[in-house]
C-alpha positions in Angstrom: -63.4 11.4 -75.3 -64.8 10.9 -71.9 -62.9 12.1 -68.5 -63.3 10.2 -65.6 -64.0 12.5 -62.5 -60.4 11.2 -60.3 -61.0 10.2 -56.6 -58.6 10.1 -54.3 -58.9 7.0 -51.1 -57.5 7.9 -48.0 -55.8 5.0 -46.1 -57.1 4.7 -42.8 -56.3 1.7 -40.2 -53.5 -0.5 -39.5 -51.4 0.5 -42.7 -51.5 4.3 -42.3 -50.9 3.7 -38.6 -47.7 1.4 -39.5 -46.3 4.2 -42.6 -46.5 6.9 -40.3 -44.8 4.9 -37.1 -42.8 2.3 -38.5 -38.6 3.1 -37.9 -35.5 1.7 -38.6 -34.3 0.0 -35.1 -31.0 1.8 -34.0 -28.6 0.3 -31.7 -29.4 0.7 -28.2 -27.7 -2.2 -26.7 -24.7 -0.8 -24.0 -26.4 3.2 -23.5 -27.8 4.1 -20.5 -31.7 4.2 -20.2 -31.2 7.5 -20.8 -29.4 7.5 -24.1 -31.5 4.7 -25.4 -34.7 7.2 -24.9 -33.0 9.7 -27.2 -31.7 7.6 -30.0 -35.4 6.0 -30.2 -36.6 9.7 -30.2 -34.1 10.8 -32.9 -35.1 7.4 -34.9 -38.6 7.9 -34.8 -38.8 4.7 -32.3 -41.4 3.9 -29.8 -39.5 2.2 -26.8 -40.5 -0.3 -24.9 -39.0 -0.9 -21.6 -38.7 -4.4 -19.7 -36.7 -6.0 -17.5 -35.4 -3.7 -14.5 -37.6 -0.8 -12.6 -36.2 2.3 -14.4 -34.8 4.2 -11.1 -31.8 6.1 -12.2 -32.0 6.7 -15.9 -28.2 7.9 -16.7 -26.8 4.9 -14.9 -29.0 2.0 -16.0 -27.7 0.1 -19.4 -29.8 -2.1 -22.0 -28.7 -4.8 -22.3 -30.8 -6.4 -24.9 -33.2 -5.5 -27.7 -36.6 -6.8 -29.4 -35.4 -5.7 -33.1 -31.5 -6.2 -35.3 -30.2 -2.4 -35.4 -32.1 -1.4 -38.8 -35.1 -3.7 -39.6 -37.9 -2.3 -39.9 -39.8 -1.8 -36.8 -43.2 -0.5 -34.8 -42.4 -1.4 -31.2 -38.7 -1.2 -30.2 -38.2 -3.3 -26.5 -35.6 -3.4 -24.8 -34.8 -5.2 -21.7 -32.7 -3.2 -18.6 -30.0 -3.9 -16.5 -30.6 -3.5 -12.9 -28.8 -1.2 -10.2 -25.3 -2.7 -8.9 -24.7 -0.6 -5.4 -20.6 -1.3 -3.9 -18.2 0.9 -3.6 -15.8 2.4 -6.0 -13.4 -0.3 -6.2 -14.2 -4.0 -7.1 -13.0 -6.7 -5.7 -12.1 -10.0 -6.8 -14.7 -12.7 -7.8 -17.1 -13.7 -5.0 -17.5 -16.5 -2.6 -13.3 -17.8 -2.8 -11.8 -19.6 -2.9 -13.0 -21.4 -6.3 -11.9 -24.8 -7.5 -11.9 -25.2 -11.0 -10.8 -28.9 -12.1 -7.3 -29.0 -13.5 -3.9 -29.9 -12.5 -3.4 -29.0 -9.3 -2.2 -24.9 -9.1 -3.2 -21.4 -7.2 -4.7 -18.4 -9.1 -4.1 -14.9 -7.2 -3.9 -11.3 -7.5 -3.6 -8.4 -5.9 -7.3 -6.4 -4.8 -8.6 -2.8 -3.6 -12.0 -3.3 -2.5 -14.0 -1.2 -0.9 -14.4 2.7 -2.0 -17.0 5.6 -1.8 -20.4 4.1 -2.8 -21.7 4.1 -6.2 -24.4 2.0 -8.2 -23.2 0.7 -11.5 -25.4 -1.4 -14.5 -24.8 -4.6 -15.7 -26.8 -7.8 -16.1 -26.1 -9.6 -13.0 -24.6 -7.9 -9.8 -22.2 -10.1 -8.4 -20.3 -10.9 -11.6 -18.3 -7.4 -11.2 -15.2 -8.4 -11.1 -12.4 -5.7 -10.5 -9.1 -5.3 -12.4 -5.8 -7.0 -9.8 -3.1 -4.4 -8.9 0.2 -4.3 -9.6 2.6 -5.2 -6.4 4.3 -8.4 -5.7 3.1 -11.7 -4.3 5.2 -14.6 -2.2 3.3 -18.5 -1.8 4.8 -20.7 1.2 4.1 -24.2 1.4 3.6 -25.8 5.3 7.3 -25.5 6.3 7.9 -22.0 4.9 9.3 -22.9 1.9 8.6 -19.9 -0.5 7.4 -22.2 -4.0 6.9 -18.3 -5.9 9.3 -15.6 -3.9 8.3 -11.7 -4.6 7.4 -13.0 -8.0 5.9 -9.3 -9.7 3.1 -9.0 -11.4 1.6 -5.8 -13.6 -1.6 -4.2 -13.2 -4.4 -6.7 -14.5 -1.9 -10.4 -14.3 -2.6 -12.8 -12.1 -0.2 -15.1 -10.8 -1.2 -18.5 -11.4 1.6 -21.7 -10.2 1.4 -24.9 -10.7 1.6 -26.6 -6.7 1.5 -30.0 -5.3 -1.4 -30.5 -3.4 -1.7 -29.6 0.4 -1.4 -26.2 1.9 0.4 -22.7 1.2 0.0 -19.0 2.4 -0.2 -15.9 -0.2 1.6 -12.8 0.9 1.4 -9.8 -1.0 2.8 -6.1 -0.9 1.0 -3.8 -3.6 3.2 -1.1 -5.3 1.9 1.8 -3.2 3.6 -0.6 0.0 0.5 -1.4 1.1 0.2 -5.1 2.8 -2.6 -7.5 2.0 -3.8 -9.8 5.1 -1.8 -13.1 4.7 -4.4 -16.2 3.6 -4.3 -19.7 4.0 -5.3 -21.8 1.3 -5.5 -26.0 1.1 -5.1 -27.0 -2.9 -7.1 -30.3 -3.7 -5.4 -32.6 -6.2 -6.7 -32.0 -9.2 -8.2 -28.7 -8.8 -7.2 -25.4 -9.2 -7.8 -23.0 -6.8 -8.8 -18.8 -7.3 -8.0 -17.3 -4.0 -7.0 -13.3 -4.1 -5.6 -10.9 -1.9 -7.2 -8.4 -0.8 -7.1 -4.5 1.2 -10.1 -3.2 1.9 -10.0 0.8 1.9 -12.9 3.0 3.3 
């Protein structure tokens, strides 16, 4: 019986590269850039950063990734969120009073805004909103009659009250005794108005 010599062919080119560099994509959404890099490295993934410029990798977070977790890939592209500078205490939504069609009424809460300057990371900085504080709120009409009198709110709670169209004054006291600056608001017919009370702190 004749034996043929065994030949070994080395795999070169893209196929070899894929066998060496492919990885199962890890989940990196929500992680900081620093943590995402570490997780990608441990999964043998090449990470490509897109989106916002990376200035503070320990703060900036990942919004999206090109491959679902567990999918075999050679390159994992991720979208980085921008830096959002501001105070340690986030205030209410920007642009108040905010109007929404519906039964005429008011939505209001107590917010502390300001404090030490810090950086956060989010897809849209202007959408960052704080958490309302505990305290009491009073709503009076144009002739001084209390419609909602010293309504007690827990932390994170908002006051929602149906009101006839007209002008109202909102006053509030925080649980620590601090007084918010009164706000006068006009409620149009068929609109819900969002107007919060804010205490600015240095």
